[in-house]
N, C-alpha and C positions, 0 to 999 in steps of 0.2 A: 487752483486752490479750489477747497472745497467750502463753499459759504454756507451760514445756518438760514434753515427754512425762513425765518424772518427778515432776514435780506431784501430789498426791493430786486425784481427781477421783471424782464419783458414781459408782457402779458403773454405772447406763444408760449414761450419757454414755461410758463407758470403754469401756464393750463395744460401742456403737452407733460410735463411731470406729473400733474397732481390727475389726471386720466388713468396713465399708468398705473401709479400708486394705487390709484381705486382699484383699479382692476387687477393687481398684485393680492392687495387684502381680500379681493373676490375670490379667490384661487385662482385666477389667470393667470398663470406663471409661462403659459406658452406662447412665443410672437414670431411670424413668419413677416419679414420684412422686405419689400422691395424699394430700391435708390430713388428717390428724387429730390425738386427744391424744395416744394411745399411741405414735403412730408419731414425733411430736417427738422423740426422740433421733437419729434417724434424718434427719430432715429437719435439724436442725441442723447433722449432721457434713454432709450434702450441699449445702448452703450453703454449708460454708468450703471444699468440695471443690473447688464450682463456681467458687467466687472466685480460687483459688490456681490454677487450670486446670488442676485432673487428673483432674475428669468432666465427662462432657457430661448435664444434668438439663436433662429435661422432666417439666413438671409437669401433671395433668388432676386434674380433679374427679370424674370417673366410672370408677370399680375396671373395670367394664365395657371402658371402651376405653383406659382404661391398658393392663392385661393385652393389648390384641389390638396393639396400640402395638408391647409388648415383642413379641409374637410378630414382626410385620414384622421388626425391627432383627435377630432372629435369621435368619429366612428370608434378609434380606441377607447374613447370614455376620459378622454382630456382637452378638455373646452380650449382653443386657441386663438387665436385673431390676429388678423390679417391687415397687414398695416400699408395703405399706398398713399403716392400722393393725389395731386386733384387732375381733373380731364377725364382722358380715355382709360387712362389706368383703371380707374374702377368699375368701365366699361367691361375691361377684360376678367374680370370676376365674376361675372355674370353665369357661367356654366355652370362653377362650382356652387355658389349660389344658389341657382335652380337646383341641383344635383341636395344642396341640404335642405331645400325647402320642401322638394316631395319625398324624400329619402326620411325627413324628420331627425337630421343632424345639428347639433348646437355651433354654432359658429356664430363668429364674431369680424364684420368686418369694419376695422377705424380706418377710417378715409380723412385724411386733410383735405381743405377745402378754401378756396379762395374766400374774401372777406364778402360779404351780403351785397357790400355795395359793387362788386366788380361781376358780380353775374347777372344777366342777361344784356349785357354792353359788348359781347364777342371781346372778352377779355383774353388774353392767354391763357391757355388750358383750363378754361372755369367750363363746365358742364353742372349740367343739374344731376345732383348724385342720386336723390332723393327719389326722380323721376325713373334713373337709369335701375335703381334697388328696390321700387318702395313695392312694387305687386309680387316680389319672389321673398321681402322678410316679413319678419312678426312684428317688430318694432325699429322705429326712426329715433334716432337721440339724434338734435339737429343743434349744436353746439358753438352759438355764436363767437366771435374773437371778439374779445377781452370781457368773456363773460366772469360775473364773480364768485361763480360756484360751477363746479362742474357733477358732482357727487350725486346728488340725485339723478341725473341723466344718465349716466352711466352705470347705479344699480338696477335701476330701470330698465335698462338694456339688455344687462348680463343675465337680471331675474327671465328675463323674458325670452333669452338662449335655451335657458335650461327647464322653465315650467311651459314652456309654449313650443320645446324642442324643436327646435330651427336656427335658421339665421337672421341676425339682427344686423343693424346699421348705424355704428357712432359717426356721425359724420361733423367734425372739427374744423370750425373757419381759423386761418392764422392770418396776420397782419404780420408785414416785419415789422423789426429785425427776426429774424427765423434762426438764425445760430447763437446758442446762448453764449455767456462770457467768463460762467463758470464752470466747473464741473457738479455735479448732485450726487449726495448722501442718499443713496437710494435705499442702503442697506435701512437708514432713518426712519426715512419717511414710507416706505411703504412698508412698518412694522405696523403692527395693531394698534388703532387709534385709540387714543386711551380714554375714557368713557366722559363723556362731558357734566359741567354742573355741579352741584350740591348736593343737597336731600327734600328743599323746599319743593314738593313738587305736586301740581294740579294736572289733571285730567281736563283735554279740551274735544267735547264728544259734540259730532255731530251726528247726520242722518245716518245708519248705516245699513247695512245687507240683511246684519242680522235682526232686522225689524221684521223682514220678509218673510211669511212661513214656510218659503221654501228651502231657508237656510237656517239651521238651529244650532250654531255654535255658540257655547254658554259662555258667559262673562265670568272673568275670575273674581275673587272679594274685593269690594275697591272701598272698604270701607274705611279708610285710614285717609282718605284723602278729597280735598276739595275738587269737587267736577261744573266744570262751565258747560254748562250743557243748550245746545240749542231745540227752541221748540218741537222740534221734528227725532229729537233722537232717543232712542231707550232709553237712556239716563235720565230724561228731562223729572224725571217724577224719583229719580233717587234721593234717602235722607240727606245725602252730600251736595245734592244740588244745590247752588247759590244763586240766590235774586238779584235779578239785574246787574250780568256778572261783566259785560261791554263798561259798564259805569265804576266797579270794581277794582277793575283795573286800570283805572286812570288814579287812584286811589296808592299808596304807600302800599299795602298786599300786592299791588300788581307790579310795584318795583324790585321787591323782595323774592318773585318767583324764582328759582334757579333752575327748574327742571319741568319740561311739560314732556305730559305723553300725551300723542293725537288719535284719538278713535273717531273713524267716520271721516265723514264728509264737510266742516265745519266754513263756512262762505260766509256769513252774514255781517259780519261787520268787521269795519278795517282796525278794531282795538285789537282781535282776535289773531288779523293777519299779520300784523307790528310784534303779535307774541309768536307767530309762530318763523316768524324769521329771527330769533334770539336763538343761540349756540347752541344751548341743551335742548332740543327737540329729538323725539322718540315719535315713530308714524307705525303705527300697526296696519301693517299688509293684511288684507282681506280680499275674499274674490274678486272687489271690483275696483281693488287698486287699494293706493294710499293717498296721504294725503302729504303734499311737501311743498309749501307753494318758495320757498325761498332757494330750495334745492340742496339743501344742508341738512336736512335729518338726517338721522340714525334710524332703517326701517329693520323692525321686529315684528315680531309676533303676540298675539296675546300672552304665549307661556311663559314672556318676558316681562310680561307687567309686574306679579306680584314681587320679583325680587328689585324692579326699580322703584316702589313705591313704601317696600316694606321699610326702610329707612327715615321717612318723611316724618317728622317731629308731630306728634298729637296735638300739640298747643298750637301746630301751625292752620289744622283743622277746624279748632275749638275759634282761634281768630275771624278766619270766613266765615263760622257758623255764626259766630256775634255780629258783624257788618251785615250777613245777608240778612237776618232778620232786623235790624233798625232800616233796612233798604225797605222791604218788605212793609214794613209799619210807617214808614214814610210816605209808600204810594199808596195803601189803602186811606191816609187822612188828606191825600192831596186829592183823592176822586171822589173823597166821601159826600163833594157836595153834589153828585149826580148827572152831573153835565155829560153829552152824548160828546165824548170825545176820541181821539183814537185810543189814548190808552185807556181810557174805560170801556171800550169798544173790546181793545183785546184783553182785557181784565174778564168779560163775561163770557166771550167766546171759550176761553179755556177754563170757564166753571162747567161744562156743559159735558156730559156723558157722549154725545152723539160724534159719531168716526165724522172727521172734519182734512178737507184738505184745504192746503191754504196757498193764495197766489203769491206766488216770489217776488212781491213789491212791499210798499210802504207796511201792508198789513202784519207781515212776519216780523219784521224787524220790531214793530210794534209790540207783539206778542213776543218778542225773545228779552225786548226789556221789561215790558208789566205785566205779560201773562203770569198767573198761580202755575203752580205745578199743573200737568194736565189732567182732567178727570176722566176723557176719553182718547183713543188715537188720534195724534194728529200725523200729517203727511205733506208734504209739497213738493213740487217739481225741481228740485235744487242741482241735478245734476250738471243744465249749465245755467239754472237761475233763469230762464225766460218767462212770460207769461203766457203765451201762446198753449191753446190748447188746456187748462186749469179745468173748466167744465168738463172737457171732453175726458180727462183723466178721473176725473170722480163720477162720472159715468159707470166708467169702467170698474172701479173700486164699489160702486153699489152693485153692479151686474154682480161680480166676482164672488162679496159677502152675502149680497141677497138682505143686505140692512139698508136701514135707513140713515143717508149718508148726506154730510152738509159741505156744501162748497163756498168759499169765501173769495172773493174777486173785487179787486177796485172798479171805476167805472171803464178803463180802459182795457183793463184783463178781461172784464165782462165784453165790451166789445169785439176782443180777438176772436174769441169763439162764441159768439154768441147764436151760432147756426148749429151749433151741436144740440141745442133745444130744440131745434127742428125735428119730427117725431118722423119714425119710419111709421109708414102705414104698416097697421094689424099686426102690429110690434109690441109685445110686453112693454111697460114703461120704467124703468126704476123711480125710487123712494129717493128725492132729489130734493132739498132746501138751499134755493140759491138765494147767498147774502153778498150784494151789493152795496158795498160801501162807496159812497160816492161823493167823490171831494172834488169833482170838476174837472177832471187831468192827471197828470202825472205828477203829483205831488211827492214822491221819491226823491225826484230831484233837487227838491227845494234843503232838502238834508246835507246834499251835500257840496262841494263851493260852489255850483252853478247860483245857490241859492244867496251867495253873495253878491252876486253880480248887477247887471239891469235887469231893472223887473221887465220891461218892454218886452228886450230880448228873450229872458227868460217865458215869460206868455205865447213866446210866439213858437218857439223851436223847443221847449222844454214839456212847459204843462200840455200841451196841444188839446184843450178841452174840445169834447166833443156835443153835436148837437142832436139829443136821441131822447126821445118818450118813453121811457123804462116800462110804464108802466103799458102801455099802447103793446110793446112788442110782446111783454109776458102774457099779454091777454090773448095776442095772435098765437103763441105756440103752445097755449092751454094749459099757461100754469096761474093758480092760485097768486096772485096780487097784492103784498102790502107795503103801506108808506110807511119808515119808522122816523120819527124826529126826537123822541126823547129816550133817555135811558132805561128809564122804567117800561116802557114799549118793549125793548127790544130784549129788556132781560127775559119779558113775558113771554114773547113770540120765538125764543129760542128753548122755554120750559116747554112747548107746545107740542101735538102729533103734528107729522106732514105727510100728504103724498106728495105732489108738486108743487112745490112753492117757492115766490120769490119775493125774499126782503128786501125791499127798497130804502138803505139806510143814508139819507142825505145828512152829510154834515155840513152840507154849505162849502161857499169859495173862499178858502183864506187868501188874504194878499200872500206874494211870497215872504217879505219881510215881515209879516204877522206869523204866519205859519212857523218860520224859523226860529222869531223870537219865543214862542210859544214852545216847543220842541228845548230849546235852549234853557227857559227857566225851571220846568220839571226835572229837568238832568240834572242842572246847577242847583237846584232843591234838596234833593236825593242827598247829590253828593257833599253840599255843606253839612247836614246832617250826618252822613256817616264820617264824616273828616273829623267832626266834633264830640 
């Protein structure tokens, strides 16, 4: 019998059908199959799909032959997938994969694998498929047994085969049972995916290659929808960019979002990550890729965006603007007393027109929550969000632009890259303003769940406070040194011209519980204001 898609099925059957369905939707309808036990979920799915008339299936017993048949299909302009079981079967594809690699022929290797726990323990027919083919393929999608979603990985792989013109590996681990208990309605499940979501749309924007002068792609008109933009996004200063958006997502407005369009690489908050794991997410593909944290997004281009936002109600944007204005006013009122706190620091930094590079640590999250629309360009190393190399990156920006440049780091990010300030003899120096926000260790962890644990353990293995005379170091490497302990001093210093300077902003050492309580108090104060 044929069961509806909603009926519970074994994970291996579910994953195999999902992978085949996604490939068919992407235009891959030619499959070359070699029989095997571990690949049985694929074999049954393809048999059902062939009966439904949605794929063309060719069966061979020799993987080497199958690989070259798939290669020939690619040469003729029809992207094909060759399907094998685990172990040496994959190695036998290597000659065809190498030919596709060097000839520039698109080809998909769809390999069934054993679960991760079977690898490296001499389990039967278990080899490292990635190691066998990785040097010859353009992309590897490694899909775990029981994976909740496969769409994102399959889309990335098939796009890589076409856009980078060569072979790719989709490696799928299957756990027993491997035989389905029902037939599959492939005609239904391989059809066009209905567009998810209603009309209430938001744009989530992170840093993008469009901010780089090397790329000049123009954005479409985005004037009709709310924009949740991170500090280094090109859209942070857009009229529709809302203030304190991670907090706004925790209100009733966040619960009413029906469609999300993702631009760039937003990674700063768990609130955004949770939003991007919802059902109706559309990720714009750009030169560096696209952001799909849950592996379920529909991948689109900029040209698709106007149609997606066209039906968003006008009053939807008005609601967000109203709440954004309330949040902005409450932040101003909360910080009016003029104390030197991280939120006040973030506010002051975004009021400066000096190009500023910000460490991927606590401060950029404070700028995200409490900063104003930036008066000048902001950047950060958010690709992998590490704190190393922050000062060096800012030096590179200053050299390339010839402009005075500011870099903002915490005390640990400063230590990670302090040697970059040691000048090379007889070499021109950049104009650089190094702002060190000294909170005596890694306070970022306090905002995470570790801030709810034992304080002694937190101080020992997370805060990791260091002993360094910042002034002595600054003078040793030839920087003007200034210590800042008040907000008014900081504002004054940020407005002054500089050549090579270090601003040491010592905000003191807050105990873990006090730090966490202060963060919670301000966030809750803003939420209380906008919810009433």
